[in-house]
Structure formats: C-alpha cells, structure tokens
C-alpha positions in Angstrom: 0.4 8.3 -11.8 -1.9 7.4 -8.9 -0.8 6.1 -5.5 -2.1 3.7 -3.3 -1.9 2.1 0.1 -1.2 -1.3 0.6 -2.2 -3.0 4.8 -0.3 -6.1 5.8 -0.3 -7.2 9.0 3.2 -8.4 9.7 2.7 -11.3 11.5 1.5 -12.3 8.1 3.1 -10.2 5.9 6.1 -7.8 7.4 7.9 -5.0 5.2 10.9 -7.0 6.0 9.8 -10.1 3.7 8.3 -8.0 1.3 11.8 -6.3 1.2 13.1 -9.9 0.7 10.8 -10.8 -3.0 13.3 -9.1 -4.3 13.4 -6.5 -8.0 10.9 -9.7 -8.7 8.0 -8.4 -6.1 5.8 -10.5 -5.4 1.5 -11.0 -6.4 -0.4 -8.8 -3.3 -2.8 -11.5 -2.8 -5.9 -12.8 -0.5 -8.2 -9.4 -1.2 -11.3 -10.3 -0.4 -13.4 -7.0 -0.5 -14.8 -5.2 -3.8 -13.5 -2.4 -3.4 -9.9 -3.0 -2.9 -10.1 -6.0 -5.8 -11.5 -2.9 -8.0 -8.6 -0.3 -6.8 -5.9 -3.1 -8.1 -7.9 -3.7 -11.3 -7.0 0.5 -11.4 -3.5 0.0 -10.9 -0.5 0.9 -13.5 2.5 -0.3 -13.6 4.9 2.1 -11.4 2.9 3.1 -9.9 3.5 4.3 -5.9 2.3 2.6 -2.8 2.7 3.2 0.8 3.3 -0.3 3.3 1.3 -0.2 5.8 1.8 -2.4 9.1 -1.3 -3.2 10.3 -2.4 -4.1 13.8 0.9 -4.7 15.0 2.7 -1.3 14.4 0.2 1.3 12.9 2.7 3.0 10.8 3.8 3.3 6.9 6.9 1.9 6.7 8.0 1.7 2.9 7.2 2.6 -0.7 6.6 -0.1 -2.7 5.6 -0.4 -6.7 3.5 -2.2 -9.1 5.4 -4.2 -11.1 2.6 -5.9 -12.8 -1.3 -5.5 -13.6 -3.9 -7.1 -12.1 -3.9 -10.5 -13.1 -6.0 -13.8 -11.3 -5.2 -14.1 -7.2 -3.3 -17.4 -7.1 -5.1 -17.8 -3.3 -8.6 -17.8 -5.0 -8.8 -21.0 -5.9 -9.8 -20.7 -9.7 -12.8 -18.4 -8.6 -11.8 -15.8 -11.7 -13.8 -12.7 -9.5 -10.4 -11.9 -7.3 -7.4 -10.5 -8.3 -4.1 -9.1 -7.5 -1.1 -7.2 -8.7 3.2 -7.7 -8.2 4.5 -4.9 -5.8 8.0 -4.6 -5.6 9.3 -3.0 -2.5 11.2 0.5 -3.4 12.5 2.2 -0.2 12.0 2.3 3.5 9.9 5.1 4.9 12.9 6.6 6.5 11.2 7.4 9.7 7.9 5.4 10.2 4.7 7.5 9.8 2.3 6.4 12.4 -1.5 5.9 12.1 -1.6 8.7 15.5 0.6 10.9 13.4 -2.2 10.5 10.5 -4.9 11.3 12.7 -3.6 14.5 14.0 -2.9 16.2 10.7 -5.1 18.2 9.5 -4.7 17.6 5.8 -4.9 14.1 6.3 -8.3 13.6 7.7 -9.6 12.7 4.3 -7.3 10.1 3.4 -9.1 6.7 3.3 -6.9 5.2 6.1 -8.4 7.6 8.6 -12.1 7.2 7.2 -11.9 3.5 5.7 -9.8 1.8 8.4 -10.6 -2.1 7.1 -10.0 -1.2 3.2 -7.0 -3.3 3.0 -5.6 -1.8 -0.8 -6.7 2.1 -1.0 -6.3 4.9 -3.1 -3.7 7.9 -1.5 -4.4 11.4 -3.4 -1.4 13.1 -4.8 -1.5 15.8 -1.7 -1.7 13.1 1.2 1.3 11.5 -1.0 3.1 14.4 -0.8 2.2 15.4 2.9 2.9 11.6 4.5 6.0 11.6 2.5 7.2 14.7 3.8 6.0 13.1 7.6 8.3 10.4 6.9 11.7 12.5 5.7 11.2 12.4 2.5 13.0 15.5 0.5 11.3 13.8 -3.3 8.1 11.9 -3.1 8.8 9.7 -5.9 5.8 11.0 -7.9 
C-alpha cells in the first residue's frame, strides 16, 4: 500500500465537505499538473492519504482512502490528458499536524510537503506516514 497527501484550499473543498461526501467519496478533480496526475495514476484502491488544508490552516486534518482508480477528470471538459481518483474520508486526525511542526521535525525534512510545496498530490513514504500519524496522536497509523 502506498501513502499520499492531497492538498485542498478549505474555501474550495474542506475536510468537512470531504466527510459529508460519505462512503461513496468524491472525485479529486481539477489537478492540472503532470506529476500530480501521474501520482494519481499510480494509486491503488485502499491507498491511504493525508488531507491537508492549504493556504488557510496549513495543516493535515484527516485521513482519506482511494476508493476508485484513476479515470478521466469530469472537470477537464473532455481533455483526455487529465485524470483523477475518487477518495473518501476515513477519520479525523486526532490532533491536526501543522506545516510549521512538519518543517521543524528533522525526520520529515525530505517530505514532499516541505520540498515540493506547490504539488497538490504528493507521495508520502512509509516512515513519513508513521511519523506524521504519531505527531497527530494516532496509535494505529492505518498502514
């Protein structure tokens, strides 16, 4: 299983909206970056990810799960080069993990959130996943 991080501006799509989408989940649409798109193409159903509030909040607030494989992005107006996956909320992060705290943690110095700030869909290593889960108060990191 791989791990990911999904960035969203809460004014556009918040964690509360993601949770309200329920078990069915929702398409992670609007990604127009080739590396982020390729990350979604590599995802498998069941992969877990962090839900990160960008711009306002700057913190990991929840955990999501891929519930549908990469498929054409419905917001791409028929342009076949843009894909998305569907994700559903799994759980709140017991204690939101701020970008400031992530940057202050030496174990996370190479995390994409620190090194590739603009990338909207990012890979997360197993060690980074475990460390952020620990920081967020999760005893079971949901591997």
